N, C-alpha and C positions, 0 to 999 in steps of 0.2 A: 726707574732710571730716567734721568732728564734727556730730552731730545737735544739734537745738535743746536737747534735754534735757541732753546732755553740756556744751554751751556754758553753759546756765543753772547747772549744778552747778559748773562750773569758775569762773565769775564769783562765785558764792556762796562757794566755798571760798577764792578769792583775797581777797575782802572780809573774810571771817571771820578768816582767818589774820592780817590786819592790823588787826583790831578796827574795821573800817569799819561805820558805821551810816548808812543812807541818810536817816534823819531823819523827823521828824514830817510835814514837807511831803509827802514821797512817800506816807506812810501816808494823809494826808488826801485826796490825789488818788485813791489806790486805793479808799478808802471811798466817795468821791463817785461814781466811775465804777461801782463795784459797785451802789450804791443806785440810781443813775439807770437802769442797764440790768437790774436784777433779777438780777445775778450773771453776765450774759452776758459782760461784760468784768470781769476780775478774779476770776472764779469758780474758776479752777484755775491751777496753776503751769505756765507755758509749757514744753512739752516733757515734762511729766509728767502725762498725762491722769488718773491715779488720785490725784494730789495736789490734792484739791478744797479750796476755801477758803470759809469762812463769816465773818461779822462778829459779833464779841462786843462788846456794850455793857458798860461797867464804870464804876464811880464811884470816884474816887481815895480810897484808904484814909485819907489824911491831909487832902488838899485838898478832897475832895468834888466835884472837877471831873469832869464826864461826858466819857468818851472811848469810842472804838470802835477795836478792833483786828482786822485781817484775819488769820485763822489757818487753817492747814491742819487738816483734821478727818477723822475716821472716823465712820461710823454704826455703832453696835453695838446691834442690836435697836432699842429705842425711845429710846436715848440717843445723844448725840454726845460724842466725846472729842477733846480738843486737847492738844498737847504744849507745855510751857513750856520750849522749847529755848533761846531767846534766841541762836540761831545758835551754840551751843556756848560762850557766854561763861560765866565762873565764877559768875555770880549769876543768880537767876531774873528773868524780865521783870517789869516793874511791874504789868502786867495780872494776873499770878498773885497778887500780894499784894492787889490791889484786889478780886479775886473772893473771896479768903479772908475779907476784911473785910466785903464786901457780896455774898454769894453769890446773892441773888435778882436776876436780870437777864433780858435778852433777847438772842437771837441771830437773825441773818438768814441763811437758807440759800436762795440763789437769790432769789426774790421773796417768800418766806414768812418772816414774823417769828414766832418762838416764844418763849414765856416758859419760862425754865429756872432751875434752882438748881444752882450749881457746887459740886463737892466734889473733893478730891484722891483719885485712884484708890488703892485698896488695892494692896499689893505683888502680890497674886494677879491683880488686874485689870491692873496695869502689865505683869507678866510675860506675860500673854495678849495685850495690845494692842500692846506695843512692836514685835514682829516684823511686825505688820500695818502699822504706821506706816512701818517701814523698807522694806517691800515697796512701799508707795505712793510713798515718797521716800527713796532710799538715803542721802541727805545726813544723815539723822538719826544714822547710825552715826558719821559724821565729827563731828557736833556733840557726841555723847556722848564721843568719844575726846578732844576738846579742852576739855571742860567742867571740867578741873582737879579731878577727884574728885567733882564735884557729880553726883548721880544725877538726871537730868532727869525732873521729874515729869510725869505725865499728869493732866489735869483732866477729870472726867466732868461733863457738862451734862445733868442729869435734867429731864424735862418736869415742869411744875407747872401 
């Protein structure tokens, strides 16, 4: 019988191969549960205890609409890092462009809200962090292999 982690990875891979996006409604539910429970619900990917999730607030680059995205992260010293994988799609996620246009923002890690400034990781930082992301969630290798030549960026969230 497959483990919960294997089941989660299989469902994710099945959906990604078919271009399935679960939609804003599921994201809104995830964000609401995370905020209400201080990350006790929605704070990590089921079956992958090292795949921890934070919330990133961002403002639309064109629309100015405020949004929040739940993202897997790593702590790297005093900074946080997130991956703009978009589950291996050939384009970067909208939040990536929003943070590039409006880098000063806030993240919520568990029940703690922190003010941060987003920047795209250097190649050196990416080369160092990518294996750590893959170790916490092996699905990132699948995402990279299906990104149609797009080198998936990592975003560093520096404290401010």
